[in-house]
Biopython code that builds the backbone (N, CA, C, O; Angstrom):
import numpy as np
from Bio.PDB.StructureBuilder import StructureBuilder

atoms = [
    (1, "UNK", "N", (0.850, -1.163, 0.000)),
    (1, "UNK", "CA", (0.000, 0.000, 0.000)),
    (1, "UNK", "C", (0.898, 1.230, 0.000)),
    (1, "UNK", "O", (1.972, 1.220, 0.601)),
    (2, "UNK", "N", (0.460, 2.282, -0.671)),
    (2, "UNK", "CA", (1.246, 3.504, -0.752)),
    (2, "UNK", "C", (1.209, 4.251, 0.571)),
    (2, "UNK", "O", (0.488, 3.876, 1.495)),
    (3, "UNK", "N", (2.003, 5.320, 0.645)),
    (3, "UNK", "CA", (2.077, 6.114, 1.867)),
    (3, "UNK", "C", (0.728, 6.716, 2.222)),
    (3, "UNK", "O", (0.401, 6.857, 3.400)),
    (4, "UNK", "N", (-0.049, 7.069, 1.224)),
    (4, "UNK", "CA", (-1.395, 7.569, 1.483)),
    (4, "UNK", "C", (-2.378, 6.776, 0.640)),
    (4, "UNK", "O", (-2.114, 6.465, -0.521)),
    (5, "UNK", "N", (-3.512, 6.455, 1.238)),
    (5, "UNK", "CA", (-4.529, 5.677, 0.532)),
    (5, "UNK", "C", (-5.386, 6.570, -0.336)),
    (5, "UNK", "O", (-5.917, 6.138, -1.359)),
    (6, "UNK", "N", (-5.520, 7.839, 0.085)),
    (6, "UNK", "CA", (-6.426, 8.746, -0.605)),
    (6, "UNK", "C", (-6.075, 10.179, -0.227)),
    (6, "UNK", "O", (-5.247, 10.429, 0.648)),
    (7, "UNK", "N", (-6.725, 11.104, -0.907)),
    (7, "UNK", "CA", (-6.611, 12.519, -0.554)),
    (7, "UNK", "C", (-8.012, 13.102, -0.441)),
    (7, "UNK", "O", (-8.987, 12.512, -0.907)),
    (8, "UNK", "N", (-8.093, 14.256, 0.177)),
    (8, "UNK", "CA", (-9.374, 14.915, 0.381)),
    (8, "UNK", "C", (-9.512, 16.092, -0.568)),
    (8, "UNK", "O", (-8.618, 16.933, -0.665)),
    (9, "UNK", "N", (-10.633, 16.146, -1.266)),
    (9, "UNK", "CA", (-11.009, 17.343, -2.012)),
    (9, "UNK", "C", (-12.241, 17.889, -1.309)),
    (9, "UNK", "O", (-13.200, 17.157, -1.067)),
    (10, "UNK", "N", (-12.214, 19.169, -0.986)),
    (10, "UNK", "CA", (-13.316, 19.720, -0.199)),
    (10, "UNK", "C", (-13.779, 21.059, -0.747)),
    (10, "UNK", "O", (-13.038, 21.788, -1.407)),
    (11, "UNK", "N", (-15.040, 21.348, -0.445)),
    (11, "UNK", "CA", (-15.638, 22.656, -0.684)),
    (11, "UNK", "C", (-16.315, 23.030, 0.619)),
    (11, "UNK", "O", (-17.282, 22.388, 1.028)),
    (12, "UNK", "N", (-15.819, 24.048, 1.261)),
    (12, "UNK", "CA", (-16.346, 24.422, 2.559)),
    (12, "UNK", "C", (-15.666, 23.640, 3.663)),
    (12, "UNK", "O", (-14.718, 22.896, 3.411)),
    (13, "UNK", "N", (-16.148, 23.806, 4.896)),
    (13, "UNK", "CA", (-15.484, 23.181, 6.039)),
    (13, "UNK", "C", (-15.700, 21.667, 6.113)),
    (13, "UNK", "O", (-16.828, 21.173, 6.106)),
    (14, "UNK", "N", (-14.574, 20.953, 6.185)),
    (14, "UNK", "CA", (-14.575, 19.495, 6.324)),
    (14, "UNK", "C", (-13.591, 19.148, 7.434)),
    (14, "UNK", "O", (-12.512, 19.733, 7.529)),
    (15, "UNK", "N", (-13.975, 18.193, 8.269)),
    (15, "UNK", "CA", (-13.138, 17.753, 9.381)),
    (15, "UNK", "C", (-12.653, 16.333, 9.134)),
    (15, "UNK", "O", (-13.338, 15.536, 8.493)),
    (16, "UNK", "N", (-11.455, 16.019, 9.650)),
    (16, "UNK", "CA", (-10.915, 14.663, 9.561)),
    (16, "UNK", "C", (-10.480, 14.235, 10.953)),
    (16, "UNK", "O", (-9.849, 14.998, 11.684)),
    (17, "UNK", "N", (-10.828, 12.999, 11.308)),
    (17, "UNK", "CA", (-10.357, 12.398, 12.549)),
    (17, "UNK", "C", (-9.285, 11.387, 12.167)),
    (17, "UNK", "O", (-9.584, 10.325, 11.622)),
    (18, "UNK", "N", (-8.033, 11.728, 12.459)),
    (18, "UNK", "CA", (-6.901, 10.854, 12.162)),
    (18, "UNK", "C", (-6.660, 9.847, 13.283)),
    (18, "UNK", "O", (-5.698, 9.081, 13.239)),
    (19, "UNK", "N", (-7.532, 9.850, 14.285)),
    (19, "UNK", "CA", (-7.403, 8.918, 15.396)),
    (19, "UNK", "C", (-7.344, 9.587, 16.753)),
    (19, "UNK", "O", (-7.376, 8.911, 17.782)),
    (20, "UNK", "N", (-7.260, 10.910, 16.766)),
    (20, "UNK", "CA", (-7.185, 11.604, 18.058)),
    (20, "UNK", "C", (-8.103, 12.822, 18.097)),
    (20, "UNK", "O", (-7.770, 13.834, 18.715)),
    (21, "UNK", "N", (-9.252, 12.726, 17.442)),
    (21, "UNK", "CA", (-10.223, 13.817, 17.426)),
    (21, "UNK", "C", (-10.265, 14.514, 16.078)),
    (21, "UNK", "O", (-9.321, 14.444, 15.291)),
    (22, "UNK", "N", (-11.375, 15.184, 15.830)),
    (22, "UNK", "CA", (-11.575, 15.866, 14.544)),
    (22, "UNK", "C", (-10.792, 17.172, 14.488)),
    (22, "UNK", "O", (-10.740, 17.930, 15.456)),
    (23, "UNK", "N", (-10.183, 17.415, 13.326)),
    (23, "UNK", "CA", (-9.471, 18.669, 13.062)),
    (23, "UNK", "C", (-9.893, 19.172, 11.691)),
    (23, "UNK", "O", (-10.286, 18.390, 10.825)),
    (24, "UNK", "N", (-9.808, 20.491, 11.500)),
    (24, "UNK", "CA", (-10.114, 21.071, 10.193)),
    (24, "UNK", "C", (-9.112, 20.538, 9.173)),
    (24, "UNK", "O", (-7.915, 20.454, 9.451)),
    (25, "UNK", "N", (-9.607, 20.180, 7.997)),
    (25, "UNK", "CA", (-8.755, 19.582, 6.969)),
    (25, "UNK", "C", (-8.537, 20.551, 5.821)),
    (25, "UNK", "O", (-9.440, 21.290, 5.428)),
    (26, "UNK", "N", (-7.330, 20.533, 5.295)),
    (26, "UNK", "CA", (-7.000, 21.322, 4.116)),
    (26, "UNK", "C", (-7.370, 20.546, 2.861)),
    (26, "UNK", "O", (-7.449, 19.317, 2.877)),
    (27, "UNK", "N", (-7.593, 21.269, 1.782)),
    (27, "UNK", "CA", (-7.815, 20.623, 0.491)),
    (27, "UNK", "C", (-6.539, 19.868, 0.123)),
    (27, "UNK", "O", (-5.440, 20.409, 0.249)),
    (28, "UNK", "N", (-6.678, 18.628, -0.327)),
    (28, "UNK", "CA", (-5.523, 17.813, -0.685)),
    (28, "UNK", "C", (-4.898, 17.082, 0.488)),
    (28, "UNK", "O", (-3.837, 16.476, 0.338)),
    (29, "UNK", "N", (-5.536, 17.126, 1.660)),
    (29, "UNK", "CA", (-4.994, 16.453, 2.845)),
    (29, "UNK", "C", (-4.861, 14.957, 2.587)),
    (29, "UNK", "O", (-5.777, 14.348, 2.034)),
    (30, "UNK", "N", (-3.731, 14.346, 2.979)),
    (30, "UNK", "CA", (-3.569, 12.898, 2.818)),
    (30, "UNK", "C", (-4.449, 12.145, 3.812)),
    (30, "UNK", "O", (-4.630, 12.576, 4.951)),
    (31, "UNK", "N", (-4.989, 11.022, 3.364)),
    (31, "UNK", "CA", (-5.868, 10.203, 4.197)),
    (31, "UNK", "C", (-5.369, 8.769, 4.214)),
    (31, "UNK", "O", (-4.807, 8.281, 3.233)),
    (32, "UNK", "N", (-5.580, 8.103, 5.339)),
    (32, "UNK", "CA", (-5.199, 6.703, 5.526)),
    (32, "UNK", "C", (-6.441, 5.876, 5.835)),
    (32, "UNK", "O", (-7.444, 6.422, 6.296)),
    (33, "UNK", "N", (-6.392, 4.566, 5.588)),
    (33, "UNK", "CA", (-7.521, 3.714, 5.972)),
    (33, "UNK", "C", (-7.851, 3.899, 7.456)),
    (33, "UNK", "O", (-6.963, 3.917, 8.308)),
    (34, "UNK", "N", (-9.137, 4.033, 7.740)),
    (34, "UNK", "CA", (-9.599, 4.219, 9.108)),
    (34, "UNK", "C", (-9.832, 5.663, 9.488)),
    (34, "UNK", "O", (-10.515, 5.936, 10.475)),
    (35, "UNK", "N", (-9.273, 6.610, 8.718)),
    (35, "UNK", "CA", (-9.552, 8.020, 8.999)),
    (35, "UNK", "C", (-11.033, 8.282, 8.767)),
    (35, "UNK", "O", (-11.632, 7.733, 7.842)),
    (36, "UNK", "N", (-11.619, 9.122, 9.610)),
    (36, "UNK", "CA", (-13.035, 9.475, 9.488)),
    (36, "UNK", "C", (-13.135, 10.898, 8.949)),
    (36, "UNK", "O", (-12.494, 11.813, 9.466)),
    (37, "UNK", "N", (-13.945, 11.077, 7.906)),
    (37, "UNK", "CA", (-14.105, 12.378, 7.260)),
    (37, "UNK", "C", (-15.553, 12.816, 7.442)),
    (37, "UNK", "O", (-16.480, 12.042, 7.205)),
    (38, "UNK", "N", (-15.740, 14.076, 7.868)),
    (38, "UNK", "CA", (-17.085, 14.603, 8.087)),
    (38, "UNK", "C", (-17.151, 16.038, 7.566)),
    (38, "UNK", "O", (-16.292, 16.862, 7.882)),
    (39, "UNK", "N", (-18.174, 16.327, 6.769)),
    (39, "UNK", "CA", (-18.389, 17.690, 6.285)),
    (39, "UNK", "C", (-19.331, 18.406, 7.241)),
    (39, "UNK", "O", (-20.307, 17.829, 7.720)),
    (40, "UNK", "N", (-19.029, 19.662, 7.509)),
    (40, "UNK", "CA", (-19.924, 20.490, 8.318)),
    (40, "UNK", "C", (-21.154, 20.838, 7.477)),
    (40, "UNK", "O", (-21.156, 20.591, 6.271)),
    (41, "UNK", "N", (-22.204, 21.409, 8.090)),
    (41, "UNK", "CA", (-23.444, 21.691, 7.353)),
    (41, "UNK", "C", (-23.248, 22.494, 6.067)),
    (41, "UNK", "O", (-23.977, 22.284, 5.097)),
    (42, "UNK", "N", (-22.286, 23.400, 6.043)),
    (42, "UNK", "CA", (-22.077, 24.212, 4.837)),
    (42, "UNK", "C", (-20.950, 23.687, 3.951)),
    (42, "UNK", "O", (-20.521, 24.370, 3.022)),
    (43, "UNK", "N", (-20.473, 22.483, 4.235)),
    (43, "UNK", "CA", (-19.363, 21.926, 3.455)),
    (43, "UNK", "C", (-19.718, 20.614, 2.796)),
    (43, "UNK", "O", (-20.759, 20.019, 3.074)),
    (44, "UNK", "N", (-18.858, 20.183, 1.938)),
    (44, "UNK", "CA", (-18.938, 18.853, 1.331)),
    (44, "UNK", "C", (-17.568, 18.510, 0.802)),
    (44, "UNK", "O", (-16.716, 19.382, 0.636)),
    (45, "UNK", "N", (-17.363, 17.248, 0.541)),
    (45, "UNK", "CA", (-16.051, 16.840, 0.055)),
    (45, "UNK", "C", (-16.109, 15.524, -0.680)),
    (45, "UNK", "O", (-17.167, 14.913, -0.836)),
    (46, "UNK", "N", (-14.941, 15.106, -1.127)),
    (46, "UNK", "CA", (-14.791, 13.802, -1.774)),
    (46, "UNK", "C", (-13.484, 13.184, -1.304)),
    (46, "UNK", "O", (-12.453, 13.851, -1.217)),
    (47, "UNK", "N", (-13.553, 11.904, -1.008)),
    (47, "UNK", "CA", (-12.349, 11.127, -0.744)),
    (47, "UNK", "C", (-11.914, 10.592, -2.102)),
    (47, "UNK", "O", (-12.656, 9.857, -2.754)),
    (48, "UNK", "N", (-10.714, 10.961, -2.524)),
    (48, "UNK", "CA", (-10.213, 10.549, -3.834)),
    (48, "UNK", "C", (-9.133, 9.495, -3.607)),
    (48, "UNK", "O", (-8.053, 9.796, -3.098)),
    (49, "UNK", "N", (-9.441, 8.242, -3.996)),
    (49, "UNK", "CA", (-8.516, 7.131, -3.806)),
    (49, "UNK", "C", (-7.437, 7.141, -4.886)),
    (49, "UNK", "O", (-7.583, 7.793, -5.920)),
    (50, "UNK", "N", (-6.357, 6.412, -4.631)),
    (50, "UNK", "CA", (-5.221, 6.366, -5.554)),
    (50, "UNK", "C", (-5.610, 5.938, -6.964)),
    (50, "UNK", "O", (-4.970, 6.345, -7.934)),
    (51, "UNK", "N", (-6.662, 5.114, -7.086)),
    (51, "UNK", "CA", (-7.080, 4.638, -8.410)),
    (51, "UNK", "C", (-8.032, 5.611, -9.107)),
    (51, "UNK", "O", (-8.528, 5.316, -10.195)),
    (52, "UNK", "N", (-8.291, 6.774, -8.489)),
    (52, "UNK", "CA", (-9.182, 7.770, -9.077)),
    (52, "UNK", "C", (-10.622, 7.666, -8.607)),
    (52, "UNK", "O", (-11.435, 8.537, -8.914)),
    (53, "UNK", "N", (-10.946, 6.624, -7.875)),
    (53, "UNK", "CA", (-12.301, 6.453, -7.347)),
    (53, "UNK", "C", (-12.616, 7.601, -6.395)),
    (53, "UNK", "O", (-11.772, 8.004, -5.594)),
    (54, "UNK", "N", (-13.836, 8.122, -6.489)),
    (54, "UNK", "CA", (-14.265, 9.243, -5.649)),
    (54, "UNK", "C", (-15.455, 8.829, -4.801)),
    (54, "UNK", "O", (-16.459, 8.332, -5.312)),
    (55, "UNK", "N", (-15.326, 9.041, -3.498)),
    (55, "UNK", "CA", (-16.417, 8.737, -2.572)),
    (55, "UNK", "C", (-16.906, 10.052, -1.957)),
    (55, "UNK", "O", (-16.132, 10.750, -1.303)),
    (56, "UNK", "N", (-18.181, 10.394, -2.159)),
    (56, "UNK", "CA", (-18.678, 11.679, -1.659)),
    (56, "UNK", "C", (-18.789, 11.714, -0.132)),
    (56, "UNK", "O", (-19.050, 10.704, 0.521)),
    (57, "UNK", "N", (-18.582, 12.908, 0.405)),
    (57, "UNK", "CA", (-18.783, 13.171, 1.828)),
    (57, "UNK", "C", (-19.826, 14.278, 1.913)),
    (57, "UNK", "O", (-19.536, 15.446, 1.654)),
    (58, "UNK", "N", (-21.036, 13.893, 2.279)),
    (58, "UNK", "CA", (-22.156, 14.830, 2.353)),
    (58, "UNK", "C", (-22.150, 15.551, 3.699)),
    (58, "UNK", "O", (-21.561, 15.057, 4.660)),
    (59, "UNK", "N", (-22.797, 16.714, 3.777)),
    (59, "UNK", "CA", (-22.841, 17.457, 5.033)),
    (59, "UNK", "C", (-23.388, 16.616, 6.194)),
    (59, "UNK", "O", (-24.401, 15.929, 6.063)),
    (60, "UNK", "N", (-22.701, 16.690, 7.313)),
    (60, "UNK", "CA", (-23.057, 16.040, 8.567)),
    (60, "UNK", "C", (-23.092, 14.516, 8.477)),
    (60, "UNK", "O", (-23.749, 13.867, 9.291)),
    (61, "UNK", "N", (-22.405, 13.944, 7.511)),
    (61, "UNK", "CA", (-22.257, 12.491, 7.407)),
    (61, "UNK", "C", (-20.797, 12.141, 7.656)),
    (61, "UNK", "O", (-19.904, 12.898, 7.276)),
    (62, "UNK", "N", (-20.551, 11.008, 8.287)),
    (62, "UNK", "CA", (-19.190, 10.540, 8.531)),
    (62, "UNK", "C", (-18.892, 9.413, 7.552)),
    (62, "UNK", "O", (-19.666, 8.463, 7.434)),
    (63, "UNK", "N", (-17.771, 9.521, 6.855)),
    (63, "UNK", "CA", (-17.347, 8.493, 5.904)),
    (63, "UNK", "C", (-15.959, 8.028, 6.325)),
    (63, "UNK", "O", (-15.058, 8.843, 6.524)),
    (64, "UNK", "N", (-15.790, 6.711, 6.461)),
    (64, "UNK", "CA", (-14.486, 6.150, 6.811)),
    (64, "UNK", "C", (-13.692, 5.862, 5.547)),
    (64, "UNK", "O", (-14.235, 5.360, 4.564)),
    (65, "UNK", "N", (-12.410, 6.182, 5.579)),
    (65, "UNK", "CA", (-11.518, 5.858, 4.469)),
    (65, "UNK", "C", (-11.285, 4.354, 4.507)),
    (65, "UNK", "O", (-10.905, 3.803, 5.540)),
    (66, "UNK", "N", (-11.512, 3.696, 3.381)),
    (66, "UNK", "CA", (-11.402, 2.239, 3.287)),
    (66, "UNK", "C", (-9.986, 1.817, 2.908)),
    (66, "UNK", "O", (-9.235, 2.594, 2.318)),
    (67, "UNK", "N", (-9.627, 0.583, 3.250)),
    (67, "UNK", "CA", (-8.309, 0.091, 2.847)),
    (67, "UNK", "C", (-8.291, -0.338, 1.389)),
    (67, "UNK", "O", (-7.224, -0.433, 0.783)),
    (68, "UNK", "N", (-9.467, -0.597, 0.819)),
    (68, "UNK", "CA", (-9.606, -0.930, -0.598)),
    (68, "UNK", "C", (-10.593, 0.058, -1.201)),
    (68, "UNK", "O", (-11.652, 0.317, -0.629)),
    (69, "UNK", "N", (-10.247, 0.602, -2.342)),
    (69, "UNK", "CA", (-11.115, 1.567, -3.013)),
    (69, "UNK", "C", (-12.517, 0.996, -3.191)),
    (69, "UNK", "O", (-12.657, -0.157, -3.599)),
    (70, "UNK", "N", (-13.563, 1.774, -2.895)),
    (70, "UNK", "CA", (-14.931, 1.286, -3.072)),
    (70, "UNK", "C", (-15.240, 0.888, -4.515)),
    (70, "UNK", "O", (-16.139, 0.081, -4.750)),
    (71, "UNK", "N", (-14.513, 1.437, -5.476)),
    (71, "UNK", "CA", (-14.765, 1.118, -6.888)),
    (71, "UNK", "C", (-14.298, -0.280, -7.261)),
    (71, "UNK", "O", (-14.787, -0.841, -8.241)),
    (72, "UNK", "N", (-13.379, -0.853, -6.519)),
    (72, "UNK", "CA", (-12.868, -2.176, -6.869)),
    (72, "UNK", "C", (-13.288, -3.254, -5.885)),
    (72, "UNK", "O", (-12.912, -4.415, -6.050)),
    (73, "UNK", "N", (-14.059, -2.897, -4.865)),
    (73, "UNK", "CA", (-14.464, -3.901, -3.875)),
    (73, "UNK", "C", (-15.222, -5.057, -4.504)),
    (73, "UNK", "O", (-15.020, -6.201, -4.097)),
    (74, "UNK", "N", (-16.080, -4.808, -5.475)),
    (74, "UNK", "CA", (-16.856, -5.869, -6.104)),
    (74, "UNK", "C", (-16.161, -6.509, -7.286)),
    (74, "UNK", "O", (-16.732, -7.399, -7.916)),
    (75, "UNK", "N", (-14.931, -6.083, -7.613)),
    (75, "UNK", "CA", (-14.257, -6.589, -8.802)),
    (75, "UNK", "C", (-13.553, -7.914, -8.559)),
    (75, "UNK", "O", (-13.165, -8.580, -9.520)),
    (76, "UNK", "N", (-13.377, -8.314, -7.319)),
    (76, "UNK", "CA", (-12.681, -9.557, -7.011)),
    (76, "UNK", "C", (-13.642, -10.733, -7.063)),
    (76, "UNK", "O", (-14.518, -10.788, -7.926)),
    (77, "UNK", "N", (-13.478, -11.675, -6.139)),
    (77, "UNK", "CA", (-14.411, -12.802, -6.083)),
    (77, "UNK", "C", (-15.835, -12.305, -5.866)),
    (77, "UNK", "O", (-16.057, -11.200, -5.371)),
    (78, "UNK", "N", (-16.781, -13.135, -6.243)),
    (78, "UNK", "CA", (-18.183, -12.743, -6.106)),
    (78, "UNK", "C", (-18.496, -12.359, -4.678)),
    (78, "UNK", "O", (-18.068, -13.042, -3.747)),
    (79, "UNK", "N", (-19.239, -11.274, -4.484)),
    (79, "UNK", "CA", (-19.708, -10.965, -3.132)),
    (79, "UNK", "C", (-20.631, -12.078, -2.643)),
    (79, "UNK", "O", (-21.249, -12.764, -3.459)),
    (80, "UNK", "N", (-20.734, -12.267, -1.356)),
    (80, "UNK", "CA", (-21.502, -13.370, -0.779)),
    (80, "UNK", "C", (-22.959, -13.356, -1.211)),
    (80, "UNK", "O", (-23.546, -14.423, -1.390)),
    (81, "UNK", "N", (-23.568, -12.176, -1.385)),
    (81, "UNK", "CA", (-24.969, -12.150, -1.794)),
    (81, "UNK", "C", (-25.134, -12.682, -3.213)),
    (81, "UNK", "O", (-26.186, -13.235, -3.534)),
    (82, "UNK", "N", (-24.120, -12.531, -4.075)),
    (82, "UNK", "CA", (-24.207, -13.072, -5.433)),
    (82, "UNK", "C", (-24.164, -14.599, -5.392)),
    (82, "UNK", "O", (-24.845, -15.257, -6.179)),
    (83, "UNK", "N", (-23.380, -15.162, -4.492)),
    (83, "UNK", "CA", (-23.352, -16.618, -4.352)),
    (83, "UNK", "C", (-24.716, -17.121, -3.904)),
    (83, "UNK", "O", (-25.176, -18.165, -4.366)),
    (84, "UNK", "N", (-25.364, -16.389, -3.010)),
    (84, "UNK", "CA", (-26.708, -16.754, -2.561)),
    (84, "UNK", "C", (-27.709, -16.705, -3.695)),
    (84, "UNK", "O", (-28.554, -17.593, -3.815)),
    (85, "UNK", "N", (-27.628, -15.670, -4.538)),
    (85, "UNK", "CA", (-28.528, -15.567, -5.691)),
    (85, "UNK", "C", (-28.334, -16.748, -6.631)),
    (85, "UNK", "O", (-29.310, -17.311, -7.128)),
    (86, "UNK", "N", (-27.095, -17.126, -6.879)),
    (86, "UNK", "CA", (-26.815, -18.256, -7.768)),
    (86, "UNK", "C", (-27.389, -19.547, -7.188)),
    (86, "UNK", "O", (-27.919, -20.376, -7.928)),
    (87, "UNK", "N", (-27.287, -19.723, -5.872)),
    (87, "UNK", "CA", (-27.823, -20.922, -5.232)),
    (87, "UNK", "C", (-29.344, -20.968, -5.339)),
    (87, "UNK", "O", (-29.914, -22.036, -5.564)),
    (88, "UNK", "N", (-30.005, -19.828, -5.182)),
    (88, "UNK", "CA", (-31.466, -19.780, -5.289)),
    (88, "UNK", "C", (-31.901, -20.129, -6.706)),
    (88, "UNK", "O", (-32.855, -20.887, -6.886)),
    (89, "UNK", "N", (-31.233, -19.602, -7.697)),
    (89, "UNK", "CA", (-31.586, -19.895, -9.092)),
    (89, "UNK", "C", (-31.379, -21.371, -9.396)),
    (89, "UNK", "O", (-32.243, -22.008, -9.999)),
    (90, "UNK", "N", (-30.233, -21.924, -8.981)),
    (90, "UNK", "CA", (-29.963, -23.342, -9.229)),
    (90, "UNK", "C", (-30.984, -24.217, -8.508)),
    (90, "UNK", "O", (-31.470, -25.200, -9.068)),
    (91, "UNK", "N", (-31.308, -23.860, -7.263)),
    (91, "UNK", "CA", (-32.291, -24.634, -6.505)),
    (91, "UNK", "C", (-33.664, -24.599, -7.137)),
    (91, "UNK", "O", (-34.355, -25.617, -7.159)),
    (92, "UNK", "N", (-34.079, -23.451, -7.653)),
    (92, "UNK", "CA", (-35.404, -23.363, -8.268)),
    (92, "UNK", "C", (-35.469, -24.181, -9.552)),
    (92, "UNK", "O", (-36.519, -24.733, -9.881)),
    (93, "UNK", "N", (-34.371, -24.264, -10.271)),
    (93, "UNK", "CA", (-34.361, -25.101, -11.473)),
    (93, "UNK", "C", (-34.481, -26.576, -11.109)),
    (93, "UNK", "O", (-35.168, -27.333, -11.794)),
    (94, "UNK", "N", (-33.819, -26.981, -10.039)),
    (94, "UNK", "CA", (-33.905, -28.377, -9.611)),
    (94, "UNK", "C", (-35.303, -28.717, -9.108)),
    (94, "UNK", "O", (-35.828, -29.784, -9.426)),
    (95, "UNK", "N", (-35.910, -27.830, -8.334)),
    (95, "UNK", "CA", (-37.234, -28.078, -7.764)),
    (95, "UNK", "C", (-38.303, -28.080, -8.842)),
    (95, "UNK", "O", (-39.260, -28.850, -8.759)),
    (96, "UNK", "N", (-38.158, -27.236, -9.849)),
    (96, "UNK", "CA", (-39.186, -27.155, -10.888)),
    (96, "UNK", "C", (-39.263, -28.441, -11.700)),
    (96, "UNK", "O", (-40.276, -28.714, -12.343)),
    (97, "UNK", "N", (-38.207, -29.218, -11.671)),
    (97, "UNK", "CA", (-38.224, -30.476, -12.405)),
    (97, "UNK", "C", (-38.154, -30.292, -13.908)),
    (97, "UNK", "O", (-38.467, -31.221, -14.652)),
    (98, "UNK", "N", (-37.766, -29.158, -14.360)),
    (98, "UNK", "CA", (-37.667, -28.896, -15.795)),
    (98, "UNK", "C", (-36.423, -29.584, -16.329)),
    (98, "UNK", "O", (-35.325, -29.026, -16.312)),
    (99, "UNK", "N", (-36.619, -30.813, -16.805)),
    (99, "UNK", "CA", (-35.494, -31.568, -17.329)),
    (99, "UNK", "C", (-35.464, -31.571, -18.852)),
    (99, "UNK", "O", (-34.635, -32.251, -19.457)),
    (100, "UNK", "N", (-36.354, -30.822, -19.466)),
    (100, "UNK", "CA", (-36.353, -30.732, -20.919)),
    (100, "UNK", "C", (-37.202, -31.796, -21.599)),
    (100, "UNK", "O", (-37.340, -31.768, -22.821)),
    (101, "UNK", "N", (-37.777, -32.737, -20.847)),
    (101, "UNK", "CA", (-38.618, -33.778, -21.435)),
    (101, "UNK", "C", (-40.078, -33.416, -21.224)),
    (101, "UNK", "O", (-40.520, -33.276, -20.084)),
    (102, "UNK", "N", (-40.832, -33.262, -22.305)),
    (102, "UNK", "CA", (-42.234, -32.875, -22.211)),
    (102, "UNK", "C", (-43.186, -34.053, -22.392)),
    (102, "UNK", "O", (-44.401, -33.874, -22.299)),
    (103, "UNK", "N", (-42.674, -35.228, -22.642)),
    (103, "UNK", "CA", (-43.552, -36.374, -22.881)),
    (103, "UNK", "C", (-43.830, -37.090, -21.568)),
    (103, "UNK", "O", (-42.906, -37.408, -20.819)),
    (104, "UNK", "N", (-45.107, -37.344, -21.290)),
    (104, "UNK", "CA", (-45.437, -38.063, -20.057)),
    (104, "UNK", "C", (-44.989, -39.528, -20.149)),
    (104, "UNK", "O", (-44.950, -40.109, -21.234)),
    (105, "UNK", "N", (-44.662, -40.097, -19.019)),
    (105, "UNK", "CA", (-44.287, -41.517, -18.982)),
    (105, "UNK", "C", (-45.540, -42.364, -19.110)),
    (105, "UNK", "O", (-46.586, -41.985, -18.584)),
    (106, "UNK", "N", (-45.466, -43.519, -19.803)),
    (106, "UNK", "CA", (-46.640, -44.373, -19.923)),
    (106, "UNK", "C", (-46.845, -45.189, -18.658)),
    (106, "UNK", "O", (-45.890, -45.553, -17.972)),
    (107, "UNK", "N", (-48.122, -45.472, -18.360)),
    (107, "UNK", "CA", (-48.450, -46.214, -17.131)),
    (107, "UNK", "C", (-48.035, -47.649, -17.145)),
    (107, "UNK", "O", (-48.258, -48.367, -16.170)),
]
sb = StructureBuilder()
sb.init_structure("model")
sb.init_model(0)
sb.init_chain("A")
sb.init_seg("    ")
for serial, (resi, resn, name, xyz) in enumerate(atoms, 1):
    if name == "N":
        sb.init_residue(resn, " ", resi, " ")
    sb.init_atom(name, np.array(xyz, "f"), 0.0, 1.0, " ", f" {name:<3s}", serial, name[0])
structure = sb.get_structure()
């Protein structure tokens, strides 16, 4: 991982908690995973990750800097909910009994 995971772009007052309380942040401030970013009511900002991914920071919301860019989190192995969806689809095909044969068996 690089020296900084992300930087802050801000418009208006934005605070960052680097681990010892919130402080006013400058535009372009370096951010590390676990830092908490909060915009004041008249401010807003964006966490800009090394890969160019931008995560908005809305007024009075706290956003944590992630160790992996939010833009690539779903690019790796399937998320667990996708595995669940695949299991439901496969199970419904098995239960429906649709084996491709439309002819009834003779008695």
